[in-house]
C-alpha positions in Angstrom: -108.2 -11.8 -108.8 -109.6 -14.8 -110.6 -106.2 -15.9 -111.7 -105.3 -16.5 -108.0 -108.4 -18.5 -107.2 -107.8 -22.2 -107.7 -111.4 -23.2 -107.3 -112.6 -20.8 -110.0 -109.9 -22.2 -112.3 -110.8 -25.8 -111.6 -114.5 -25.1 -112.4 -113.5 -23.5 -115.7 -111.3 -26.5 -116.5 -114.1 -28.9 -115.8 -116.4 -27.0 -118.1 -113.8 -27.0 -120.8 -113.5 -30.8 -120.6 -117.3 -31.2 -121.3 -119.0 -30.4 -124.5 -122.5 -30.3 -122.9 -123.7 -28.1 -120.1 -122.7 -29.2 -116.5 -125.0 -28.6 -113.5 -124.0 -27.5 -110.0 -124.5 -31.0 -108.5 -122.3 -32.7 -111.1 -119.7 -29.9 -110.7 -119.6 -30.5 -107.0 -118.9 -34.2 -107.6 -116.1 -33.5 -110.1 -114.6 -30.8 -107.9 -114.5 -33.4 -105.0 -112.5 -35.7 -107.3 -109.9 -33.0 -107.6 -109.7 -32.4 -103.9 -112.1 -29.4 -103.6 -115.0 -30.2 -101.3 -117.8 -27.8 -102.2 -121.6 -28.0 -101.5 -124.0 -27.5 -104.4 -124.8 -24.1 -102.9 -121.1 -23.1 -102.8 -120.7 -24.2 -106.5 -123.7 -22.0 -107.3 -122.0 -19.1 -105.7 -118.8 -19.6 -107.7 -120.9 -20.0 -110.9 -122.8 -16.8 -110.2 -119.5 -14.9 -110.0 -118.2 -16.6 -113.2 -121.4 -15.6 -114.9 -120.9 -12.0 -113.8 -117.3 -12.1 -115.2 -118.6 -13.3 -118.5 -116.7 -16.6 -118.3 -119.7 -18.9 -118.1 -123.2 -19.0 -119.5 -126.3 -20.7 -118.1 -128.2 -22.9 -120.5 -131.7 -23.2 -119.1 -131.9 -25.9 -116.4 -129.1 -28.0 -118.0 -126.2 -26.2 -116.4 -123.3 -24.0 -117.5 -121.0 -23.9 -120.5 -117.8 -21.8 -121.1 -118.0 -18.6 -123.1 -115.3 -17.6 -125.5 -113.9 -15.4 -122.7 -114.0 -18.3 -120.3 -112.1 -20.5 -122.7 -109.4 -17.9 -123.1 -109.2 -17.5 -119.3 -108.8 -21.2 -118.9 -106.0 -21.4 -121.4 -104.1 -18.4 -120.0 -104.6 -18.8 -116.2 -102.1 -20.4 -113.9 -99.8 -22.0 -116.5 -97.4 -23.1 -113.8 -100.3 -24.8 -111.9 -101.3 -26.6 -115.1 -97.9 -28.4 -115.4 -98.7 -32.0 -114.8 -102.5 -31.5 -115.4 -102.4 -33.8 -118.4 -100.9 -36.7 -116.5 -103.3 -36.1 -113.6 -106.2 -36.6 -116.0 -104.7 -39.7 -117.4 -104.0 -41.1 -113.9 -107.7 -40.6 -113.0 -108.7 -42.6 -116.1 -106.3 -45.3 -115.1 -107.7 -45.5 -111.6 -111.2 -45.8 -113.0 -110.2 -48.6 -115.5 -111.5 -51.9 -114.2 -110.4 -54.1 -117.1 -109.5 -57.7 -116.2 -107.5 -59.3 -119.1 -108.1 -62.8 -117.6 -111.8 -62.5 -118.3 -111.8 -59.7 -121.0 -114.3 -57.8 -118.9 -114.4 -54.4 -117.2 -113.9 -50.8 -118.3 -111.0 -49.4 -120.4 -110.0 -45.7 -121.0 -110.7 -44.5 -124.5 -110.1 -41.6 -127.0 -113.0 -40.2 -129.0 -112.4 -38.8 -132.5 -115.1 -36.9 -134.5 -114.9 -36.8 -138.3 -117.3 -35.5 -141.0 -119.6 -38.4 -142.2 -118.3 -38.0 -145.8 -114.8 -38.7 -144.6 -115.7 -42.0 -142.8 -114.4 -44.4 -145.4 -111.1 -42.5 -145.7 -110.7 -42.5 -142.0 -111.4 -46.2 -141.8 -108.7 -46.8 -144.4 -106.2 -44.7 -142.4 -107.2 -46.6 -139.2 -107.0 -50.0 -140.9 -103.4 -49.1 -142.1 -102.4 -48.7 -138.4 -104.1 -52.0 -137.5 -102.3 -53.8 -140.3 -99.0 -52.3 -139.4 -99.4 -53.3 -135.7 -98.6 -49.8 -134.4 -101.8 -49.1 -132.5 -102.0 -49.8 -128.8 -105.0 -52.0 -129.5 -105.7 -53.9 -132.8 -109.3 -52.6 -133.3 -111.5 -49.6 -133.0 -115.2 -48.8 -132.9 -117.4 -46.5 -135.0 -120.3 -44.8 -133.3 -123.0 -42.7 -134.9 -125.9 -42.4 -132.5 -124.3 -40.7 -129.5 -125.1 -37.3 -128.0 -121.4 -36.3 -128.3 -121.4 -36.9 -132.1 -122.8 -33.8 -134.0 -125.2 -34.2 -136.8 -123.4 -35.0 -140.1 -120.4 -36.6 -138.2 -119.4 -40.0 -137.0 -117.3 -41.0 -134.0 -114.3 -43.3 -133.8 -113.4 -44.9 -130.4 -109.9 -46.1 -129.8 -108.5 -47.6 -126.6 -106.2 -45.2 -124.7 -102.9 -46.8 -123.6 -103.5 -45.5 -120.0 -105.7 -48.6 -119.7 -102.5 -50.6 -119.3 -101.7 -48.6 -116.2 -105.1 -49.4 -114.7 -104.5 -53.1 -115.3 -101.0 -52.9 -113.6 -102.3 -51.0 -110.7 -105.1 -53.4 -110.0 -102.5 -56.2 -109.9 -100.4 -54.2 -107.4 -97.7 -53.2 -109.8 -96.5 -49.6 -109.4 -96.4 -47.9 -112.8 -95.3 -44.5 -113.9 -96.1 -42.9 -117.2 -92.7 -41.3 -118.0 -92.5 -40.0 -121.5 -94.2 -39.6 -124.8 -92.0 -39.7 -127.9 -91.3 -40.1 -131.6 -89.9 -43.6 -132.3 -87.8 -44.0 -135.4 -88.2 -47.3 -137.2 -86.1 -48.7 -140.0 -87.3 -51.6 -142.1 -89.5 -52.8 -139.3 -86.9 -52.5 -136.6 -87.4 -49.8 -133.9 -84.1 -47.9 -133.6 -84.2 -44.9 -131.3 -86.3 -42.1 -129.9 -86.0 -38.9 -132.0 -87.7 -36.8 -129.3 -89.1 -37.4 -125.8 -91.2 -35.2 -123.6 -91.9 -35.9 -119.9 -95.6 -36.1 -119.0 -95.0 -34.4 -115.7 -93.4 -31.3 -117.3 -96.0 -30.3 -119.9 -99.5 -28.7 -120.0 -100.6 -30.6 -123.1 -100.3 -34.2 -124.2 -96.8 -34.7 -125.8 -98.1 -36.9 -128.6 -100.8 -34.5 -129.5 -98.0 -31.9 -129.9 -96.0 -34.1 -132.3 -99.1 -34.8 -134.4 -100.1 -31.1 -134.7 -96.6 -30.2 -135.5 -96.4 -32.6 -138.4 -93.5 -34.5 -136.8 -94.7 -38.1 -137.5 -94.4 -40.5 -140.5 -96.9 -43.1 -139.5 -98.2 -43.6 -143.0 -94.6 -44.2 -144.2 -94.2 -46.9 -141.5 -97.5 -48.5 -142.4 -96.5 -48.8 -146.1 -92.8 -49.4 -146.0 -92.0 -50.4 -142.4 -89.8 -47.4 -142.1 -91.0 -44.1 -140.5 -91.6 -42.3 -137.2 -94.5 -43.5 -135.0 -95.7 -42.4 -131.6 -94.9 -44.3 -128.5 -95.0 -44.0 -124.7 -92.5 -45.0 -122.1 -93.7 -46.4 -118.8 -91.5 -47.4 -115.8 -92.2 -50.3 -113.3 -89.9 -51.9 -110.7 -87.5 -54.4 -112.1 -88.6 -56.8 -109.3 -92.1 -57.0 -110.9 -90.8 -58.3 -114.2 -92.3 -61.8 -114.0 -95.8 -60.4 -113.0 -95.5 -57.7 -115.7 -94.7 -60.3 -118.4 -97.7 -62.5 -117.3 -100.0 -59.5 -117.4 -98.8 -58.4 -120.8 -99.3 -62.0 -122.2 -102.9 -61.9 -121.0 -103.5 -58.5 -122.5 -101.9 -59.6 -125.8 -104.4 -62.4 -126.0 -107.2 -59.8 -125.7 -105.9 -57.8 -128.7 -103.5 -55.3 -127.1 -100.3 -54.7 -129.0 -97.4 -54.1 -126.7 -94.6 -53.9 -125.8 -92.4 -52.7 -128.6 -89.5 -53.5 -126.2 -89.0 -53.8 -122.4 -85.8 -53.7 -120.3 -83.6 -51.8 -117.9 -81.9 -50.1 -120.8 -83.9 -49.6 -124.1 -83.0 -47.6 -127.2 -81.3 -44.3 -126.3 -82.9 -44.0 -122.8 -80.6 -44.0 -119.7 -80.0 -47.4 -118.1 -81.6 -48.1 -114.7 -81.1 -51.5 -113.1 -83.9 -51.0 -110.7 -86.6 -50.0 -113.2 -88.0 -51.6 -116.3 -88.9 -49.3 -119.2 -91.9 -50.5 -121.1 -92.2 -49.0 -124.6 -95.6 -49.2 -126.2 -97.1 -47.8 -129.4 -99.7 -45.2 -128.7 -103.4 -45.4 -129.6 -102.9 -41.9 -131.1 -101.1 -43.4 -134.1 -104.6 -43.9 -135.5 -105.2 -40.1 -135.3 -101.7 -39.2 -136.5 -102.0 -41.4 -139.6 -105.4 -39.8 -140.3 -103.9 -36.3 -140.1 -101.0 -37.3 -142.3 -103.7 -38.3 -145.0 -105.0 -34.7 -144.8 -108.3 -35.7 -143.3 -110.1 -33.4 -140.8 -110.4 -35.0 -137.4 -111.0 -33.8 -133.9 -109.9 -36.0 -130.9 -110.6 -35.9 -127.2 -107.7 -37.7 -125.6 -108.8 -39.6 -122.5 -112.5 -39.0 -123.2 -113.6 -41.4 -120.4 -114.0 -45.0 -119.6 -116.1 -47.6 -121.5 -116.9 -51.3 -121.2 -114.3 -53.3 -123.2 -117.2 -55.3 -124.7 -118.6 -52.2 -126.3 -115.3 -51.5 -128.1 -115.3 -55.1 -129.4 -118.8 -54.8 -130.9 -118.8 -55.1 -134.7 -119.0 -51.8 -136.6 
């Protein structure tokens, strides 16, 4: 019966998104954000049932974590219901982004990558290649070592998630839609066409993560020879907002953001639409993709949360 219970599944999903134990009070708050209003006591009831089923485990007074069985249940349950879950998570991060490019203050969304400490210099080299090539969404990154999410013997790399752009547009009253993630073919420094596109509202996983894990990128080739296949996202905004969009992009470029690759009512091999502007931007996941291409072990949480822009800018 658990596969028919949306509340149970949402609790399991939340626990999957967190590496540390989550208590009933925090679970109640996170469930409310997803449209499920439950008291702490009600959450305790659901957790008790999940404990009985062997899907969750209580860690002292800290809260619950998923068991192996719980992780499998989360991955297998309600596949149809999980369509669009990725974009919903990203949209929440965009809503929580408060970055103001005019003052360079506020919060941005970020990705968190974990690598073995002995690989840190190799990862820095791979990340710096992306910075130099200009195919990251933002032209810098941050290394963290003293953080509870970073295991002993590892270091963390923070990169800004491109969904931060959506947050900026929304706060300026510009409707924006994350439409596609794709593989952008580039020849001698000139972007030519999309090799593949996946709609964010029709997938249960991040499309760009899929391209990386499938070995379908050539970011290192682009970084070295200006020809290759890099990761990019396509966003859509009303054509009538073009002037305001251009002004906003100019402010963000001055802060270190690297976009757009191109913008227009008809770009590359996408269908033309006179009423909507397509904004193509390199993804922050090009940092991770290039690292994987170099054969370096790296684990990344896409859309790990929101962080002050000033903290990303701190010197490593």
